[in-house]
N, C-alpha and C positions, 0 to 999 in steps of 0.2 A: 509506089501504088500496086505493084503488080498484086502483093500479095492480099491486100484488101480487096481488090478487084477479082481475084481468084475465089477467096473465102466468098463474098456475095454471088459469085458464079454457082460455087458449091450449094450455096443457101436455096439459091432460086432452082436449081435442078432438082433438089431433095423434094423441096415444098411442091414443086410443080407435080412430081412422081405422086405425093399425097393427097393432092388436090384432085388429082384425076382417077384416084382408086376411090373417091367418096359415094359414085353409084354402086359400087360392090358392097358397100356397107350401108345401104340406104336405111335400114331398119333402126339399127344404133343410133346412126347419125341422127334421124328424125326424133327419136327418143330424147338424144340429148339437147337439140334444137328447142323442142317443144317445151322439155322441162326448164330450159332458162328461159323462155319466152314466158311462161308461167311465173317463174319469181318476178320477173321485170313487170307482168302486168299487174300480178296482187300487190307488190311494192308500191308502184307509181298510184294505182287506184286507191288504195288506202291512205296513202299521203297526201293525193288528190284532195279527199274529205278535208282533212286537216286544213291545207291550203285554203280551199274554199270556203271553211268556216271562218279562219283568219282574214279573210278578203272582205267577207260581209261584215265582219265585226268593225274593220280598220276604214272600210267604206262609209261608215257611219258617222264618222268624225270629220269635222271641217278645222282647220288649222286656226281660224279666226272666230271658234267658237267654244265655248267651256260650259261645264256642267258645276252645277253646288251641290253637294250632299251635307248630312248632318257629320260633324267631326266623328271619326272613328267607323263610319259605314264604308263599307267595300261594294255595295249596291243599291240600287232605289228600294229595294225590298226592305232594307232595314234602316232607312232614314226617314225623316221627317220634320216637318216646318210648319209653324203658324203663317197665318197670313201675313201679319204684320212681317215677319222675315223675309217672306218672298219679296214683300215693297221695298225693303231696305236694301237687298240682292239689287233688283231691278234698277235702283235709283245710284247704284254704285260707280265712280268714275271707271270709265273704260268701255262702258256698255253702248251700243248703237241705238240710236233712237231714230223715228220717222216722226211723220204727223200725227200718229197715233199714240206715241209715248215710246217707252223703252222697248227695243226688241228682247222681249224676256218672257218666258213661259213656264209658270209655274204649274207643275204636273202631278198627276196621281197615277199611280202604276197598280193595276191588280190582275189576277191570273184566273181565267174562266176555264173550264174543261168542255172541249170538244173533240170529236172523232177525227182520227187520222183518214182520210181517203183510202190509203193505200192498206191499212190493215183493220180499220175501224176501232182500233183502241183508243182509250181517252188519251188525250194529251193537255198539257197545260200550257194554254194560249194568252199572250199578254194582252191585256185592254188597257188602254192608257187616256187618262183624262188630260186636254189641254186647253190651254190658252189662246186667245186669237193671235197672238204674235208666233205661235208654234210654226206654222208654214214657212215664216220668213228666218227664223231662228236655222232652220236645216236648208241650205242650198240645194241639195239635190231632190228634194221632196217636192211631187207635183201629181196633181190627179191626172188619171189615165182614161177614167170613162165613169159617168154618172156626174154627180155634183159634190160640193162640201157640205157637211151636216148644218143645220141651222143651230144657231146658239140658243141654248135653254130648251131646246126639244131633245127628246131619246131617240137621236137618229146616230149612225155611225157610219164612217169609212173605212175599207178595210185594205190592207197591204195585198199585194198581187201573191206575193209568196204565200201569205196567209189563207188566200182565197183558193190558191190551186193545192194546198198541202192538207187543209182542213174542211170536214164537211159543215153543210149550213151556213157558208160565208158568201153565197153567191148573190151578184147584184140584183136589187129587186125584192131579196128576201127578207126575212125577219130573224135575228136574233134573240133569242130568249135567254136572259141571265136574270136568275132568281124569279121574282113574279113581274118582272117588266120584260117587254118586248121591244126591240130597236131595230127599226127598219135599217137596212145596209143600201144607202143612198149613193156612194161612189167607192171606187178603187183607186189606189195611188202608188206610186213606185218611189224608191229612195235611192236610185243609184246602185241597187244591189246590197244596199246596209241592212241592219237589223231591224228598221222601222217597219219593213216589207213584209214582217211576221205578225205586227201588231193591229189591231183594231182600235180606233180614235174615235173621242167622241169629246163633248165638252165637260172639262173637269168639275163644273158647278152641278151639273146632271149625274155623274158618275159620283160625287160625294154625296150626295142625296140618296141616290140608289143603295151606297154601302155604308151609308150612315156615318160618314167618316167628317162631318161636322164641317170647318173652315180650313182643313189641314191639307197640305201638300206632301210630296215626297222628295221633290227635286225641283230645281231650278235650271231650265236651259237659257243661255244668252246668247246674243251675237255680238261680237266685239267690233270696235271701231276699226280695228286693224289686229293683224297677228301680234304684234309690239307692244298691244294695251293689256296682253294676259296680266303680267308682273302686277301693273299698277292695280288692275281689277282684283287679282290675289291678295295683294298686300292690303287693300283697303278693306275687305272682307275680313282677314284673317286678323285683324288688329282691331276692329270694332267691337267692342265688349259687349254690344248687344247681341253678338252673333257668337255661334259655336258651329264652325263649317270647315269642309273640306274643298278645296277649288282644284277642279282638275282640266286641261284641255278635254275636249270631247274625243279627239284621238288616242289621247292616253287612257282616257276612262274606258274605252272599249279595246284597248290592246291588252290592258290588265283583265278585262272579262274574259277574252279569248284565250288566255296562258293556259287556265288548267286543261280545258278541254283538248287546245292544240297538243298539248305534251302528250295527253292520255292517246290520242289518235296515233300520235308520231311513235311513239314506244311500242304500241300494240302492231303499228305496221313494220317498222324492224323487226319485232320479234317473230311475227310471221313469215315474213321474208327470209329470214335467217334460218328459220327451222325449213323452208322448202328449199333454202340454196343448198341444204346439208343433201339432200337427195338430189338436185342438179348437180352437185359437184361428182357424186358418185357415179351420175348417169355420164358425165363428161370423161371421167377415169374410164368408166368402162369401155366408151367409145373410142377413146386414144389408145388405151392397151389393145384393143381389136385393131386397132390401125397398125401399130407397131408390130403387133404378132404376124398380122398377113403381110408384112414388108420385113421380116426379120431378114431373111436370106438376101433380098434386094438392098436391105441396108448394110448388111455384111459386105456384100459384093461392092459396093460404093467404097467403102471404109477400106475394102483391101486395095482398092484401086487409088488410094489417097485421099480420099474425102475424109476431113476431120471431124472428131465426135462434136465440136461446137456447132458445125452447121449441121447435124444430124438434130441437135438440140432444139436448134432456133427454127427448123423448119418443121418440126413437129409442133414448136409452139405456137407457130404461124397458123399450122392448120387448125389447132385448139381455139384460138383465138378467133380465127376466121367464123368457125362455127359460133362462138359465143355471141360476138357482135350480130350473127344473122339472128340469133335466137333474142338478144337484145332489142334487135330494131323491131322483130315482128312483135314482141310483147310492148314495147312503147308504143305501136301503131294501134294495136288492140286495145290498150290502155287509154289511150286518146280520144279514140271513136267510142269505145265503151262508157267511158266515164266524164269525159270534159264536158260540161254544162249539165249534169245529171241534178235534178233538183230533189231536196231530201231536206230533212229537218231532224235537228239533235237538242239534246237538253243544253241549257246554259245552267251551269251547276250553281253559278253565282246568285242568279235571279230564279232559278227553278223553273224556268220558262222555256218553251220552244223557239227556237231559232231556225227559220228556213234560209238555205243557200244552196248554190250550186258548185258541185264540184269541178276544182280547177286544176288542170293538167298543164302546169308551167313548164317553160323549157327549163328550168333548172330540175324540176324533177325527172325529165325525159331525159337527162345528161346522167342524173344520180343512178338511174334505172340502168343506162348504158355500162357505167363504172362498174355497177355491181355484177353485170354480165362478163365485164372484160376479168374482173376478178374471180369468177366462177371458172373461166376459161382458163387462167393462169394457174389456178389450183389444179385444176382438172388436167391440164396437159403437161406440167412439170415432172411428175414420177414417173409417168410413160416415156417422157422426151430421155430422162436419165436412163431408163431402162435401156433404151435404144441405143444410146451413146455409149453406154458401159460393158453391153454384152459382148462377151470374148469374140471375137471374127470365126477364130477356128469352130467354136461350139455354135455359132449362129448358122455357119454356113451349112453345119449339116442336119440344120431345122427343116423339116419338112413343110 
C-alpha cells in the first residue's frame, strides 16, 4: 500500500501548488472558464428548445385516445373525410360513450395569418373546428378564463399559448377571418400541449365560413381503455367502407415532432462543436501558461523523486476543475435564462405555428457538464504531457 499512497500524496501536493497559483493567472483562467461556460450555455439553451417542442407535442397525446386520418396522410392538412365516414368511425367498437353518444369529434383544421407579438411578422396560426365531444376527448383541456363558445355561432376560444404569442387574440376582442368576425369568448389550457397554440370554434360554423361543405380532416376519439386501441384499429382498417390510418394520439404527435426536434438538435450540436473548438484552445492556452509558470517548480519536484505520472494527473485535475466550474456556470446560466421561456416555431408537417416553452431538463444539464469535462480533458492533456516529459536539467535552467 505504500506505493499507491505515496503516489496519491505526490498528486495531491502537485495539484495543490497548481490550484493555489490560479490567482496569479486570473486573466487566462477567467477566459477559459467563460469560454467553456459559453459553450455549455449555448448547447443546453438550443437543445432545451428541441426538448420543449417535443414535450409540447408528446403532452398532447393521451394513451387511451386515438386519431383517425385518411390512409397515406401524415398530417391533418392532407387528410379528409365525408360526414358518413366520421359517423362510422364514431360507432366503431372500442370507442367510449356517455349519455350524449360516442366520445368522438370530427374536426376541421385550417390556417389563418396573425402577427407575432414579438416581431410583428405574420405567422400561420391553426384554427380548429370541433364537435361537442372535443373537450372530453382531450383529458388535459380546460377553460381557464371566459366561457365556452356557443354552438352554431361565430364564436371562438383561444389556447393560452396562442393568446400570449400572437396579436389580436385577447379575451373579449374580435378575430377577423375573411369576411367574418369571431368574438373571443374564452381561453383554454391543454397541459402544455399543442392545442394551446390553436383557436377553436364549432366545426359546422367553420365549414360554412370556408365553404368546405360537410367535410372534415380528422376524427379524434376517446377509447374505453388503453387496451381497446387494437380492437378499434382493426375494426376500421378492415371496414371496406373506409380507407383510414389509425394512430394513438401520443404516436401521432411524436411523429409530428420528429423533423423539428432533429433539426434543432443537429444545429445545437453543430454550434456547440464550433464554439467548443475555441474553448479547447482557450483551455490549452491556460494550461500551457500554468505549466510554463511552474516549469522550475515541476522540475524540482521531479528531481526530488516525484513521478511524471503524478505531474500529468495533477495538471489534468486542475484543467478538469476549471472545466467543471465553467460547465456549472454555463448550466446555471442556461437554466435561469431559457427554462420556461415561451416561444413558437413552425411544425413543418402541418405548416402551422406551435407555441411551447423551452425545457432545460436534468439530462441536458448533465450533457452540458459532460461537454465541459471533455473540453477540460483535451485542453489539459498536451500541457500535462509537456510538463511531465520536459528534461529535468533543461527545466531547472528555465527562468
